[in-house]
FIKOLZA-1660 file (N, C-alpha, C; in steps of 0.1 Angstrom, whole numbers, plus 5000, padded with zeros to 4 digits):
% residues 208
   i   px   py   pz ch aa at
   1 6786 7135 1965  A  M  N
   1 6790 7118 1973  A  M CA
   1 6783 7112 1967  A  M  C
   2 6788 7103 1962  A  S  N
   2 6784 7089 1964  A  S CA
   2 6777 7080 1977  A  S  C
   3 6764 7071 1974  A  F  N
   3 6768 7067 1989  A  F CA
   3 6779 7059 1997  A  F  C
   4 6783 7051 1991  A  K  N
   4 6799 7043 1997  A  K CA
   4 6808 7049 1995  A  K  C
   5 6813 7065 1994  A  L  N
   5 6821 7074 1997  A  L CA
   5 6822 7082 2008  A  L  C
   6 6807 7086 2017  A  W  N
   6 6797 7091 2019  A  W CA
   6 6798 7077 2037  A  W  C
   7 6800 7065 2032  A  L  N
   7 6805 7053 2043  A  L CA
   7 6812 7054 2048  A  L  C
   8 6827 7054 2041  A  E  N
   8 6835 7054 2043  A  E CA
   8 6840 7064 2050  A  E  C
   9 6840 7074 2045  A  S  N
   9 6840 7089 2054  A  S CA
   9 6836 7088 2065  A  S  C
  10 6828 7083 2063  A  T  N
  10 6820 7085 2079  A  T CA
  10 6826 7075 2092  A  T  C
  11 6832 7058 2086  A  E  N
  11 6834 7049 2092  A  E CA
  11 6849 7055 2103  A  E  C
  12 6855 7064 2085  A  K  N
  12 6870 7068 2090  A  K CA
  12 6867 7078 2101  A  K  C
  13 6857 7088 2106  A  D  N
  13 6853 7096 2114  A  D CA
  13 6845 7094 2130  A  D  C
  14 6845 7080 2126  A  I  N
  14 6840 7070 2140  A  I CA
  14 6849 7069 2144  A  I  C
  15 6850 7070 2162  A  K  N
  15 6861 7068 2169  A  K CA
  15 6858 7051 2174  A  K  C
  16 6870 7043 2173  A  K  N
  16 6870 7032 2183  A  K CA
  16 6875 7026 2191  A  K  C
  17 6871 7013 2198  A  S  N
  17 6872 7018 2215  A  S CA
  17 6877 7000 2218  A  S  C
  18 6887 7000 2229  A  A  N
  18 6885 6983 2229  A  A CA
  18 6889 6983 2238  A  A  C
  19 6892 6970 2252  A  G  N
  19 6898 6971 2266  A  G CA
  19 6894 6957 2271  A  G  C
  20 6901 6950 2281  A  L  N
  20 6905 6940 2282  A  L CA
  20 6897 6941 2296  A  L  C
  21 6886 6932 2303  A  F  N
  21 6877 6926 2308  A  F CA
  21 6884 6916 2313  A  F  C
  22 6887 6923 2328  A  L  N
  22 6901 6914 2340  A  L CA
  22 6896 6903 2340  A  L  C
  23 6896 6893 2342  A  T  N
  23 6890 6877 2354  A  T CA
  23 6899 6866 2357  A  T  C
  24 6894 6863 2371  A  D  N
  24 6905 6847 2375  A  D CA
  24 6894 6839 2375  A  D  C
  25 6882 6843 2367  A  G  N
  25 6874 6835 2368  A  G CA
  25 6860 6829 2382  A  G  C
  26 6866 6839 2389  A  K  N
  26 6860 6839 2399  A  K CA
  26 6853 6856 2402  A  K  C
  27 6860 6865 2397  A  Q  N
  27 6856 6884 2405  A  Q CA
  27 6868 6884 2389  A  Q  C
  28 6860 6899 2387  A  F  N
  28 6864 6909 2372  A  F CA
  28 6866 6920 2381  A  F  C
  29 6877 6927 2375  A  L  N
  29 6881 6942 2373  A  L CA
  29 6869 6951 2370  A  L  C
  30 6869 6960 2378  A  A  N
  30 6860 6975 2379  A  A CA
  30 6865 6986 2385  A  A  C
  31 6864 6996 2374  A  I  N
  31 6872 7006 2380  A  I CA
  31 6862 7020 2376  A  I  C
  32 6864 7029 2396  A  Q  N
  32 6849 7040 2390  A  Q CA
  32 6856 7050 2385  A  Q  C
  33 6854 7058 2377  A  Y  N
  33 6853 7071 2372  A  Y CA
  33 6852 7081 2383  A  Y  C
  34 6861 7092 2383  A  E  N
  34 6856 7103 2390  A  E CA
  34 6847 7113 2393  A  E  C
  35 6845 7116 2403  A  P  N
  35 6830 7123 2401  A  P CA
  35 6820 7134 2393  A  P  C
  36 6835 7141 2385  A  N  N
  36 6835 7146 2373  A  N CA
  36 6831 7143 2360  A  N  C
  37 6831 7131 2362  A  S  N
  37 6834 7119 2350  A  S CA
  37 6819 7109 2351  A  S  C
  38 6812 7110 2341  A  H  N
  38 6800 7098 2338  A  H CA
  38 6796 7095 2355  A  H  C
  39 6792 7110 2365  A  S  N
  39 6785 7105 2374  A  S CA
  39 6795 7097 2387  A  S  C
  40 6806 7101 2383  A  G  N
  40 6811 7085 2391  A  G CA
  40 6811 7069 2389  A  G  C
  41 6803 7067 2383  A  K  N
  41 6799 7051 2379  A  K CA
  41 6810 7047 2375  A  K  C
  42 6803 7030 2372  A  W  N
  42 6814 7021 2380  A  W CA
  42 6815 7018 2358  A  W  C
  43 6830 7009 2357  A  T  N
  43 6834 7003 2344  A  T CA
  43 6843 6997 2346  A  T  C
  44 6848 6992 2331  A  T  N
  44 6860 6980 2330  A  T CA
  44 6869 6988 2324  A  T  C
  45 6882 6987 2324  A  P  N
  45 6891 6994 2318  A  P CA
  45 6894 6989 2300  A  P  C
  46 6891 7003 2293  A  G  N
  46 6894 7006 2276  A  G CA
  46 6895 7024 2277  A  G  C
  47 6897 7021 2264  A  G  N
  47 6896 7036 2261  A  G CA
  47 6898 7040 2248  A  G  C
  48 6900 7050 2243  A  H  N
  48 6892 7049 2225  A  H CA
  48 6905 7045 2220  A  H  C
  49 6907 7041 2202  A  L  N
  49 6920 7036 2197  A  L CA
  49 6932 7047 2191  A  L  C
  50 6940 7044 2192  A  K  N
  50 6955 7053 2184  A  K CA
  50 6952 7051 2168  A  K  C
  51 6953 7062 2160  A  S  N
  51 6960 7054 2150  A  S CA
  51 6966 7046 2144  A  S  C
  52 6959 7034 2134  A  G  N
  52 6973 7029 2133  A  G CA
  52 6972 7007 2146  A  G  C
  53 6969 7018 2156  A  E  N
  53 6964 7003 2161  A  E CA
  53 6952 6994 2159  A  E  C
  54 6955 6983 2161  A  T  N
  54 6945 6968 2161  A  T CA
  54 6938 6973 2174  A  T  C
  55 6926 6961 2177  A  A  N
  55 6917 6964 2192  A  A CA
  55 6925 6960 2197  A  A  C
  56 6928 6953 2198  A  L  N
  56 6940 6944 2208  A  L CA
  56 6948 6953 2211  A  L  C
  57 6958 6961 2204  A  E  N
  57 6968 6966 2208  A  E CA
  57 6962 6977 2215  A  E  C
  58 6951 6986 2213  A  G  N
  58 6947 6992 2221  A  G CA
  58 6942 6991 2235  A  G  C
  59 6933 6980 2231  A  A  N
  59 6932 6976 2246  A  A CA
  59 6938 6974 2258  A  A  C
  60 6953 6964 2256  A  K  N
  60 6960 6963 2262  A  K CA
  60 6968 6976 2264  A  K  C
  61 6971 6987 2257  A  R  N
  61 6972 6999 2261  A  R CA
  61 6971 7005 2270  A  R  C
  62 6951 7009 2266  A  E  N
  62 6944 7016 2274  A  E CA
  62 6940 7006 2290  A  E  C
  63 6938 6994 2290  A  T  N
  63 6941 6990 2305  A  T CA
  63 6951 6989 2309  A  T  C
  64 6966 6993 2304  A  K  N
  64 6981 6994 2315  A  K CA
  64 6975 7006 2321  A  K  C
  65 6971 7019 2305  A  E  N
  65 6969 7028 2313  A  E CA
  65 6961 7031 2325  A  E  C
  66 6952 7027 2324  A  E  N
  66 6940 7029 2337  A  E CA
  66 6939 7020 2352  A  E  C
  67 6944 7008 2347  A  C  N
  67 6952 7001 2360  A  C CA
  67 6961 6996 2362  A  C  C
  68 6974 6994 2350  A  G  N
  68 6986 6996 2357  A  G CA
  68 6987 6978 2354  A  G  C
  69 6985 6972 2340  A  Y  N
  69 6985 6957 2339  A  Y CA
  69 6978 6959 2327  A  Y  C
  70 6986 6946 2320  A  N  N
  70 6974 6941 2306  A  N CA
  70 6983 6928 2301  A  N  C
  71 6987 6921 2315  A  H  N
  71 6987 6907 2308  A  H CA
  71 6973 6895 2312  A  H  C
  72 6979 6878 2307  A  G  N
  72 6967 6872 2307  A  G CA
  72 6966 6868 2293  A  G  C
  73 6958 6857 2293  A  K  N
  73 6951 6852 2278  A  K CA
  73 6938 6850 2271  A  K  C
  74 6941 6862 2265  A  V  N
  74 6926 6864 2259  A  V CA
  74 6921 6855 2255  A  V  C
  75 6910 6848 2262  A  F  N
  75 6897 6840 2256  A  F CA
  75 6884 6842 2243  A  F  C
  76 6881 6851 2244  A  D  N
  76 6871 6854 2240  A  D CA
  76 6866 6872 2237  A  D  C
  77 6859 6875 2228  A  K  N
  77 6858 6889 2227  A  K CA
  77 6842 6891 2225  A  K  C
  78 6839 6908 2227  A  I  N
  78 6824 6906 2226  A  I CA
  78 6830 6924 2221  A  I  C
  79 6819 6924 2204  A  I  N
  79 6817 6932 2198  A  I CA
  79 6805 6943 2200  A  I  C
  80 6807 6954 2205  A  E  N
  80 6793 6961 2204  A  E CA
  80 6787 6970 2202  A  E  C
  81 6780 6976 2200  A  D  N
  81 6779 6993 2192  A  D CA
  81 6782 6995 2181  A  D  C
  82 6779 6983 2171  A  G  N
  82 6777 6991 2161  A  G CA
  82 6796 6991 2155  A  G  C
  83 6802 6981 2164  A  G  N
  83 6813 6974 2159  A  G CA
  83 6825 6990 2170  A  G  C
  84 6824 6995 2171  A  R  N
  84 6826 7006 2177  A  R CA
  84 6831 7002 2187  A  R  C
  85 6827 6994 2198  A  W  N
  85 6838 6994 2210  A  W CA
  85 6839 6972 2211  A  W  C
  86 6850 6966 2213  A  T  N
  86 6855 6956 2212  A  T CA
  86 6858 6953 2229  A  T  C
  87 6854 6942 2234  A  S  N
  87 6853 6939 2247  A  S CA
  87 6864 6927 2242  A  S  C
  88 6874 6924 2250  A  F  N
  88 6881 6915 2250  A  F CA
  88 6886 6903 2264  A  F  C
  89 6876 6893 2266  A  L  N
  89 6879 6886 2276  A  L CA
  89 6892 6880 2283  A  L  C
  90 6896 6883 2293  A  C  N
  90 6911 6877 2294  A  C CA
  90 6911 6874 2310  A  C  C
  91 6919 6863 2308  A  I  N
  91 6914 6855 2324  A  I CA
  91 6932 6856 2329  A  I  C
  92 6930 6860 2341  A  I  N
  92 6948 6861 2348  A  I CA
  92 6946 6853 2357  A  I  C
  93 6958 6850 2362  A  D  N
  93 6959 6841 2377  A  D CA
  93 6953 6845 2390  A  D  C
  94 6956 6856 2390  A  K  N
  94 6950 6863 2405  A  K CA
  94 6942 6874 2406  A  K  C
  95 6940 6881 2417  A  P  N
  95 6936 6895 2415  A  P CA
  95 6948 6902 2418  A  P  C
  96 6949 6917 2415  A  F  N
  96 6963 6923 2417  A  F CA
  96 6956 6935 2424  A  F  C
  97 6964 6945 2430  A  K  N
  97 6960 6961 2435  A  K CA
  97 6961 6971 2415  A  K  C
  98 6951 6976 2416  A  A  N
  98 6951 6982 2404  A  A CA
  98 6962 6995 2410  A  A  C
  99 6966 7005 2400  A  K  N
  99 6971 7012 2400  A  K CA
  99 6966 7025 2385  A  K  C
 100 6956 7026 2396  A  L  N
 100 6945 7037 2385  A  L CA
 100 6952 7046 2378  A  L  C
 101 6948 7054 2370  A  S  N
 101 6948 7067 2365  A  S CA
 101 6948 7076 2373  A  S  C
 102 6943 7096 2365  A  K  N
 102 6938 7104 2373  A  K CA
 102 6923 7105 2371  A  K  C
 103 6919 7094 2356  A  E  N
 103 6904 7092 2353  A  E CA
 103 6896 7088 2364  A  E  C
 104 6901 7078 2372  A  H  N
 104 6892 7073 2386  A  H CA
 104 6901 7070 2394  A  H  C
 105 6890 7071 2402  A  T  N
 105 6889 7073 2418  A  T CA
 105 6889 7059 2425  A  T  C
 106 6887 7044 2426  A  N  N
 106 6887 7033 2430  A  N CA
 106 6882 7024 2419  A  N  C
 107 6889 7013 2429  A  S  N
 107 6885 6998 2419  A  S CA
 107 6880 6988 2432  A  S  C
 108 6876 6978 2419  A  K  N
 108 6873 6969 2432  A  K CA
 108 6871 6952 2422  A  K  C
 109 6873 6944 2429  A  W  N
 109 6871 6935 2425  A  W CA
 109 6857 6926 2426  A  W  C
 110 6850 6925 2418  A  V  N
 110 6836 6923 2415  A  V CA
 110 6831 6905 2420  A  V  C
 111 6827 6904 2427  A  D  N
 111 6823 6887 2424  A  D CA
 111 6813 6885 2412  A  D  C
 112 6812 6875 2401  A  L  N
 112 6807 6874 2391  A  L CA
 112 6794 6873 2390  A  L  C
 113 6788 6873 2403  A  D  N
 113 6773 6864 2410  A  D CA
 113 6770 6881 2412  A  D  C
 114 6774 6894 2415  A  N  N
 114 6774 6902 2428  A  N CA
 114 6778 6915 2418  A  N  C
 115 6777 6918 2407  A  W  N
 115 6779 6928 2397  A  W CA
 115 6771 6939 2399  A  W  C
 116 6761 6933 2404  A  K  N
 116 6743 6944 2404  A  K CA
 116 6749 6956 2416  A  K  C
 117 6756 6951 2422  A  E  N
 117 6756 6957 2438  A  E CA
 117 6761 6973 2436  A  E  C
 118 6766 6973 2419  A  L  N
 118 6779 6986 2417  A  L CA
 118 6768 6987 2408  A  L  C
 119 6772 7008 2406  A  D  N
 119 6763 7013 2402  A  D CA
 119 6769 7014 2384  A  D  C
 120 6773 7004 2375  A  F  N
 120 6775 7007 2364  A  F CA
 120 6772 7018 2355  A  F  C
 121 6779 7023 2346  A  H  N
 121 6775 7030 2334  A  H CA
 121 6763 7022 2328  A  H  C
 122 6754 7026 2325  A  P  N
 122 6747 7020 2311  A  P CA
 122 6750 7009 2303  A  P  C
 123 6758 7016 2292  A  F  N
 123 6769 7011 2285  A  F CA
 123 6773 6995 2285  A  F  C
 124 6780 7001 2298  A  V  N
 124 6788 6988 2306  A  V CA
 124 6776 6977 2312  A  V  C
 125 6767 6984 2317  A  K  N
 125 6756 6972 2325  A  K CA
 125 6749 6964 2318  A  K  C
 126 6748 6971 2306  A  Q  N
 126 6737 6965 2293  A  Q CA
 126 6745 6947 2287  A  Q  C
 127 6758 6947 2290  A  S  N
 127 6764 6935 2281  A  S CA
 127 6774 6935 2294  A  S  C
 128 6772 6931 2312  A  L  N
 128 6779 6925 2313  A  L CA
 128 6773 6910 2314  A  L  C
 129 6759 6912 2319  A  Q  N
 129 6757 6895 2321  A  Q CA
 129 6758 6886 2306  A  Q  C
 130 6762 6891 2295  A  E  N
 130 6767 6886 2285  A  E CA
 130 6782 6883 2291  A  E  C
 131 6791 6888 2293  A  H  N
 131 6803 6890 2298  A  H CA
 131 6807 6876 2308  A  H  C
 132 6795 6877 2318  A  I  N
 132 6794 6868 2331  A  I CA
 132 6794 6856 2321  A  I  C
 133 6782 6856 2317  A  D  N
 133 6782 6835 2309  A  D CA
 133 6794 6833 2300  A  D  C
 134 6800 6839 2295  A  K  N
 134 6814 6834 2287  A  K CA
 134 6821 6834 2293  A  K  C
 135 6825 6837 2303  A  I  N
 135 6837 6834 2316  A  I CA
 135 6828 6819 2321  A  I  C
 136 6816 6818 2327  A  K  N
 136 6815 6811 2335  A  K CA
 136 6815 6793 2325  A  K  C
 137 6812 6802 2310  A  K  N
 137 6813 6787 2300  A  K CA
 137 6829 6782 2297  A  K  C
 138 6834 6797 2297  A  Y  N
 138 6851 6788 2297  A  Y CA
 138 6854 6783 2310  A  Y  C
 139 6856 6787 2316  A  I  N
 139 6855 6776 2333  A  I CA
 139 6852 6761 2335  A  I  C
 140 6840 6765 2330  A  K  N
 140 6833 6753 2332  A  K CA
 140 6840 6743 2318  A  K  C
 141 6843 6748 2308  A  K  N
 141 6846 6737 2300  A  K CA
 141 6861 6734 2299  A  K  C
 142 6868 6740 2308  A  N  N
 142 6884 6740 2306  A  N CA
 142 6891 6734 2318  A  N  C
 143 6883 6734 2329  A  E  N
 143 6885 6733 2341  A  E CA
 143 6890 6719 2337  A  E  C
 144 6880 6709 2341  A  S  N
 144 6889 6692 2340  A  S CA
 144 6891 6687 2324  A  S  C
 145 6901 6696 2321  A  D  N
 145 6909 6692 2309  A  D CA
 145 6920 6698 2306  A  D  C
 146 6932 6698 2314  A  L  N
 146 6939 6703 2318  A  L CA
 146 6948 6703 2304  A  L  C
 147 6951 6704 2298  A  D  N
 147 6958 6702 2285  A  D CA
 147 6951 6715 2272  A  D  C
 148 6940 6712 2276  A  T  N
 148 6935 6726 2270  A  T CA
 148 6935 6740 2278  A  T  C
 149 6933 6739 2294  A  F  N
 149 6932 6747 2302  A  F CA
 149 6946 6755 2303  A  F  C
 150 6960 6745 2302  A  W  N
 150 6970 6752 2304  A  W CA
 150 6981 6755 2293  A  W  C
 151 6970 6752 2274  A  A  N
 151 6975 6750 2269  A  A CA
 151 6981 6770 2264  A  A  C
 152 6990 6773 2268  A  S  N
 152 6987 6785 2260  A  S CA
 152 7006 6792 2266  A  S  C
 153 7008 6801 2256  A  P  N
 153 7021 6803 2259  A  P CA
 153 7026 6812 2271  A  P  C
 154 7039 6807 2275  A  F  N
 154 7044 6812 2293  A  F CA
 154 7046 6827 2287  A  F  C
 155 7038 6833 2300  A  E  N
 155 7042 6847 2300  A  E CA
 155 7043 6850 2314  A  E  C
 156 7057 6857 2318  A  P  N
 156 7051 6866 2329  A  P CA
 156 7040 6876 2337  A  P  C
 157 7030 6875 2347  A  S  N
 157 7020 6884 2347  A  S CA
 157 7024 6893 2361  A  S  C
 158 7044 6892 2364  A  A  N
 158 7050 6900 2363  A  A CA
 158 7057 6900 2371  A  A  C
 159 7065 6909 2365  A  P  N
 159 7083 6909 2370  A  P CA
 159 7089 6891 2383  A  P  C
 160 7078 6897 2391  A  D  N
 160 7081 6885 2403  A  D CA
 160 7072 6875 2407  A  D  C
 161 7065 6870 2399  A  N  N
 161 7055 6860 2398  A  N CA
 161 7050 6854 2383  A  N  C
 162 7061 6847 2381  A  R  N
 162 7057 6837 2367  A  R CA
 162 7050 6828 2371  A  R  C
 163 7044 6827 2363  A  T  N
 163 7030 6821 2362  A  T CA
 163 7039 6802 2346  A  T  C
 164 7039 6791 2352  A  L  N
 164 7043 6780 2342  A  L CA
 164 7029 6774 2337  A  L  C
 165 7026 6780 2322  A  V  N
 165 7019 6772 2314  A  V CA
 165 7023 6765 2308  A  V  C
 166 7017 6748 2307  A  F  N
 166 7022 6743 2293  A  F CA
 166 7017 6744 2279  A  F  C
 167 7024 6743 2272  A  N  N
 167 7020 6747 2261  A  N CA
 167 7026 6727 2247  A  N  C
 168 7021 6721 2252  A  T  N
 168 7021 6708 2247  A  T CA
 168 7006 6699 2245  A  T  C
 169 7009 6691 2237  A  R  N
 169 6998 6682 2231  A  R CA
 169 7000 6669 2243  A  R  C
 170 7014 6666 2250  A  T  N
 170 7011 6660 2259  A  T CA
 170 7013 6661 2277  A  T  C
 171 6999 6661 2286  A  P  N
 171 6997 6661 2294  A  P CA
 171 7014 6661 2302  A  P  C
 172 7016 6667 2316  A  P  N
 172 7029 6672 2324  A  P CA
 172 7026 6658 2330  A  P  C
 173 7036 6654 2333  A  S  N
 173 7041 6644 2336  A  S CA
 173 7035 6643 2354  A  S  C
 174 7029 6633 2364  A  K  N
 174 7032 6633 2377  A  K CA
 174 7043 6634 2381  A  K  C
 175 7055 6631 2380  A  K  N
 175 7068 6640 2379  A  K CA
 175 7067 6652 2384  A  K  C
 176 7067 6657 2370  A  A  N
 176 7066 6675 2366  A  A CA
 176 7065 6679 2376  A  A  C
 177 7044 6674 2375  A  R  N
 177 7034 6687 2388  A  R CA
 177 7041 6684 2396  A  R  C
 178 7049 6672 2405  A  K  N
 178 7048 6669 2421  A  K CA
 178 7064 6680 2424  A  K  C
 179 7072 6682 2410  A  L  N
 179 7080 6689 2416  A  L CA
 179 7081 6704 2412  A  L  C
 180 7070 6710 2402  A  F  N
 180 7072 6722 2403  A  F CA
 180 7059 6732 2417  A  F  C
 181 7052 6719 2420  A  G  N
 181 7042 6723 2427  A  G CA
 181 7048 6726 2444  A  G  C
 182 7056 6715 2443  A  K  N
 182 7064 6721 2462  A  K CA
 182 7071 6736 2458  A  K  C
 183 7076 6741 2447  A  K  N
 183 7081 6755 2446  A  K CA
 183 7072 6767 2449  A  K  C
 184 7060 6765 2447  A  N  N
 184 7056 6774 2458  A  N CA
 184 7036 6771 2459  A  N  C
 185 7035 6765 2473  A  K  N
 185 7029 6760 2477  A  K CA
 185 7014 6769 2471  A  K  C
 186 7014 6780 2466  A  K  N
 186 7002 6786 2465  A  K CA
 186 7003 6786 2454  A  K  C
 187 6995 6777 2452  A  S  N
 187 6991 6774 2436  A  S CA
 187 6982 6786 2426  A  S  C
 188 6984 6794 2416  A  T  N
 188 6978 6807 2407  A  T CA
 188 6966 6801 2405  A  T  C
 189 6961 6782 2404  A  R  N
 189 6950 6785 2402  A  R CA
 189 6947 6768 2406  A  R  C
 190 6940 6766 2408  A  K  N
 190 6934 6750 2417  A  K CA
 190 6937 6740 2404  A  K  C
 191 6954 6733 2409  A  G  N
 191 6959 6723 2398  A  G CA
 191 6970 6727 2389  A  G  C
 192 6972 6738 2389  A  Q  N
 192 6979 6747 2381  A  Q CA
 192 6992 6751 2389  A  Q  C
 193 7006 6743 2390  A  P  N
 193 7013 6750 2399  A  P CA
 193 7025 6760 2388  A  P  C
 194 7035 6762 2400  A  T  N
 194 7044 6774 2397  A  T CA
 194 7056 6771 2400  A  T  C
 195 7065 6771 2392  A  A  N
 195 7080 6772 2389  A  A CA
 195 7089 6782 2388  A  A  C
 196 7100 6785 2382  A  D  N
 196 7116 6796 2380  A  D CA
 196 7114 6791 2366  A  D  C
 197 7108 6798 2356  A  P  N
 197 7116 6790 2342  A  P CA
 197 7129 6783 2333  A  P  C
 198 7143 6788 2343  A  K  N
 198 7150 6778 2344  A  K CA
 198 7152 6762 2344  A  K  C
 199 7145 6762 2358  A  E  N
 199 7139 6750 2366  A  E CA
 199 7131 6741 2359  A  E  C
 200 7119 6752 2348  A  I  N
 200 7114 6742 2339  A  I CA
 200 7123 6738 2332  A  I  C
 201 7133 6744 2317  A  G  N
 201 7137 6740 2307  A  G CA
 201 7149 6729 2314  A  G  C
 202 7155 6729 2328  A  Q  N
 202 7171 6718 2328  A  Q CA
 202 7155 6710 2336  A  Q  C
 203 7145 6708 2335  A  H  N
 203 7137 6698 2340  A  H CA
 203 7130 6688 2326  A  H  C
 204 7126 6694 2319  A  F  N
 204 7125 6690 2308  A  F CA
 204 7135 6684 2296  A  F  C
 205 7146 6692 2299  A  A  N
 205 7159 6686 2290  A  A CA
 205 7163 6674 2297  A  A  C
 206 7161 6670 2310  A  R  N
 206 7168 6656 2313  A  R CA
 206 7153 6651 2310  A  R  C
 207 7143 6648 2311  A  Q  N
 207 7133 6644 2303  A  Q CA
 207 7133 6633 2288  A  Q  C
 208 7141 6645 2281  A  Q  N
 208 7146 6642 2266  A  Q CA
 208 7153 6629 2261  A  Q  C
% end
């Protein structure tokens, strides 16, 4: 067998994995293996890809299976272990209560600067600081620029918790911010208001 054919067959045999690294910009989600698996150490959601899945599709499926959630905005990724593992950094509106699979026994929202307090799996631990640095860099870059920070597709994070995200080159008017801000004082992020999608459409229809 030629080296090229051997390499191609070997690559097919390698199981690739992926996951979502969920964060609200201040904390990230960690889940704990059950005692008989990986000595009960902590990790982040993710697992093996299925045949035909892209890394992102597999990451979303595995994250949904392991913590019951896979929404948010992916803003970066880290590829590790020679391409075997892809971690998608995903920012969400706020922490949620994870619905764990049978493989895990506990979950915790960990402060970005306090992750060393938990006993993470060695493979996860080796790149955690890189994840933290990328998150902090993203938040610092986008906090002062609302156009960029809000420029992502509208996507409900849960059936009863919809987040207004502006997808436009023009900044939202002061009237719009004031209107939507009053609908829900518990803003999902500083400066980011929430409102019902129908009201959003009605308001912008009047502006045109």
